[in-house]
C-alpha positions as CSV (number, residue, x, y, z in Angstrom):
1,X,-60.1,-85.1,-56.6
2,X,-58.4,-88.3,-57.6
3,X,-60.7,-91.2,-58.7
4,X,-58.3,-94.0,-58.0
5,X,-58.5,-96.1,-54.9
6,X,-54.9,-96.8,-53.9
7,X,-53.7,-95.1,-50.7
8,X,-50.0,-95.2,-49.9
9,X,-48.9,-94.3,-46.4
10,X,-45.1,-93.5,-46.4
11,X,-44.5,-94.3,-42.7
12,X,-41.4,-94.0,-40.5
13,X,-41.3,-97.8,-40.8
14,X,-41.7,-97.9,-44.6
15,X,-44.5,-97.8,-47.2
16,X,-48.0,-99.3,-46.5
17,X,-50.2,-99.7,-49.6
18,X,-54.0,-99.8,-49.0
19,X,-56.7,-100.7,-51.4
20,X,-59.6,-98.5,-50.6
21,X,-63.1,-100.0,-50.9
22,X,-65.7,-97.5,-52.1
23,X,-68.0,-100.5,-52.7
24,X,-68.1,-101.0,-48.9
25,X,-68.0,-97.4,-47.6
26,X,-68.3,-94.8,-50.4
27,X,-68.6,-91.7,-48.1
28,X,-65.7,-92.8,-45.9
29,X,-63.4,-93.4,-48.9
30,X,-64.4,-90.0,-50.4
31,X,-63.7,-88.3,-47.0
32,X,-60.3,-90.0,-46.7
33,X,-59.3,-89.0,-50.2
34,X,-60.3,-85.4,-49.5
35,X,-58.1,-85.4,-46.3
36,X,-55.2,-87.0,-48.2
37,X,-55.4,-84.4,-51.0
38,X,-55.4,-81.7,-48.3
39,X,-52.2,-83.3,-46.7
40,X,-54.1,-83.8,-43.5
41,X,-52.4,-87.1,-42.7
42,X,-48.8,-85.9,-43.4
43,X,-46.9,-86.0,-40.1
44,X,-49.7,-87.6,-38.1
45,X,-48.6,-90.2,-35.5
46,X,-49.8,-93.7,-34.7
47,X,-51.0,-92.7,-31.2
48,X,-52.6,-96.0,-30.0
49,X,-51.0,-99.3,-31.0
50,X,-52.1,-102.5,-29.2
51,X,-50.0,-105.6,-29.9
52,X,-52.0,-108.3,-31.6
53,X,-54.9,-105.9,-32.2
54,X,-54.4,-102.7,-34.2
55,X,-52.4,-99.5,-34.9
56,X,-54.5,-96.3,-34.8
57,X,-53.7,-93.0,-36.4
58,X,-55.4,-89.9,-37.8
59,X,-55.7,-87.7,-34.8
60,X,-54.2,-84.2,-35.4
61,X,-53.4,-83.9,-31.7
62,X,-51.6,-87.2,-31.5
63,X,-53.8,-88.2,-28.5
64,X,-56.9,-89.8,-30.0
65,X,-59.1,-86.8,-29.1
66,X,-59.3,-84.9,-32.4
67,X,-60.5,-85.0,-36.0
68,X,-60.6,-83.0,-39.1
69,X,-62.4,-79.6,-39.6
70,X,-65.2,-81.5,-41.3
71,X,-68.3,-82.9,-39.7
72,X,-68.3,-86.5,-38.5
73,X,-69.5,-89.2,-40.9
74,X,-72.6,-91.3,-40.8
75,X,-71.6,-94.9,-40.2
76,X,-71.4,-97.3,-43.2
77,X,-71.2,-100.6,-41.3
78,X,-70.8,-103.5,-43.7
79,X,-70.3,-107.3,-43.6
80,X,-66.6,-107.1,-44.3
81,X,-64.6,-109.1,-41.6
82,X,-62.0,-107.4,-39.5
83,X,-58.9,-109.4,-40.1
84,X,-55.1,-108.9,-40.5
85,X,-54.7,-105.8,-42.8
86,X,-58.2,-104.5,-42.5
87,X,-58.5,-100.7,-42.4
88,X,-61.5,-99.4,-40.4
89,X,-62.6,-96.1,-39.0
90,X,-62.2,-95.3,-35.3
91,X,-65.1,-93.7,-33.6
92,X,-66.5,-92.7,-30.2
93,X,-69.5,-94.4,-28.6
94,X,-71.8,-92.8,-31.1
95,X,-71.8,-94.9,-34.3
96,X,-71.9,-91.7,-36.4
97,X,-68.8,-90.2,-34.8
98,X,-66.0,-91.4,-37.2
99,X,-64.0,-88.5,-38.7
100,X,-60.3,-88.8,-39.6
101,X,-59.0,-91.5,-37.2
102,X,-58.6,-95.0,-38.5
103,X,-56.9,-98.2,-37.6
104,X,-55.2,-101.2,-39.3
105,X,-55.8,-104.6,-37.7
106,X,-52.7,-106.7,-36.8
107,X,-54.9,-109.9,-36.6
108,X,-58.4,-111.2,-36.5
109,X,-60.8,-108.7,-34.7
110,X,-64.1,-110.2,-35.6
111,X,-65.7,-108.7,-32.5
112,X,-65.6,-105.4,-34.4
113,X,-67.6,-106.7,-37.4
114,X,-70.7,-104.6,-38.3
115,X,-69.8,-102.1,-35.5
116,X,-67.0,-100.2,-37.2
117,X,-66.8,-99.0,-40.9
118,X,-64.3,-101.1,-42.9
119,X,-63.1,-99.0,-45.8
120,X,-59.9,-100.7,-47.1
121,X,-57.3,-103.4,-46.8
122,X,-53.5,-103.4,-46.8
123,X,-52.2,-105.0,-50.0
124,X,-48.5,-104.5,-49.3
125,X,-46.3,-103.3,-46.5
126,X,-48.0,-105.1,-43.7
127,X,-44.5,-106.0,-42.4
128,X,-44.0,-102.3,-41.9
129,X,-47.3,-102.0,-39.9
130,X,-46.0,-104.8,-37.8
131,X,-42.9,-102.7,-36.9
132,X,-44.9,-99.7,-35.6
133,X,-44.1,-98.9,-32.0
134,X,-46.7,-100.2,-29.4
135,X,-48.3,-98.3,-26.6
136,X,-51.3,-96.4,-25.3
137,X,-50.0,-93.7,-25.6
138,X,-47.0,-94.6,-27.7
139,X,-43.7,-93.1,-26.5
140,X,-41.8,-91.5,-29.4
141,X,-44.5,-92.8,-31.9
142,X,-44.1,-93.7,-35.5
143,X,-45.9,-91.5,-38.0
144,X,-47.2,-91.1,-41.5
145,X,-44.6,-89.0,-43.3
146,X,-46.8,-88.6,-46.3
147,X,-50.1,-90.0,-47.6
148,X,-50.8,-90.2,-51.3
149,X,-53.6,-91.4,-53.6
150,X,-52.7,-93.1,-56.9
């Protein structure tokens, strides 16, 4: 298991580099690293992309209905503000239901603060996130070609 905290998503729109924040959400970062090392995110689509809000990915079915083979995570809500470039875990109504799905904020989304687990932030490639096709569901969606830790 890699101990570094840089996640690179090679997407169909170009690279997106994310600084993972184990200081905010250690269990979530550990879980994401495990999934990346198992190639879980390779080929996964951005299935829910709302203009001005966020781009969501991480569902193995491409529909927002699935997760990894591992148990859901206990929430690690923190005081980090949801703003442009924030990476946060998607979840169902149950706060402890995050698994593999996450989203990247296009802009300020402070209404999510302390209700979703922030685990990282985009440090480069946000212009590529901006190019991801919009929709709920997305027709002919963009995807993560490969995800790597460095």
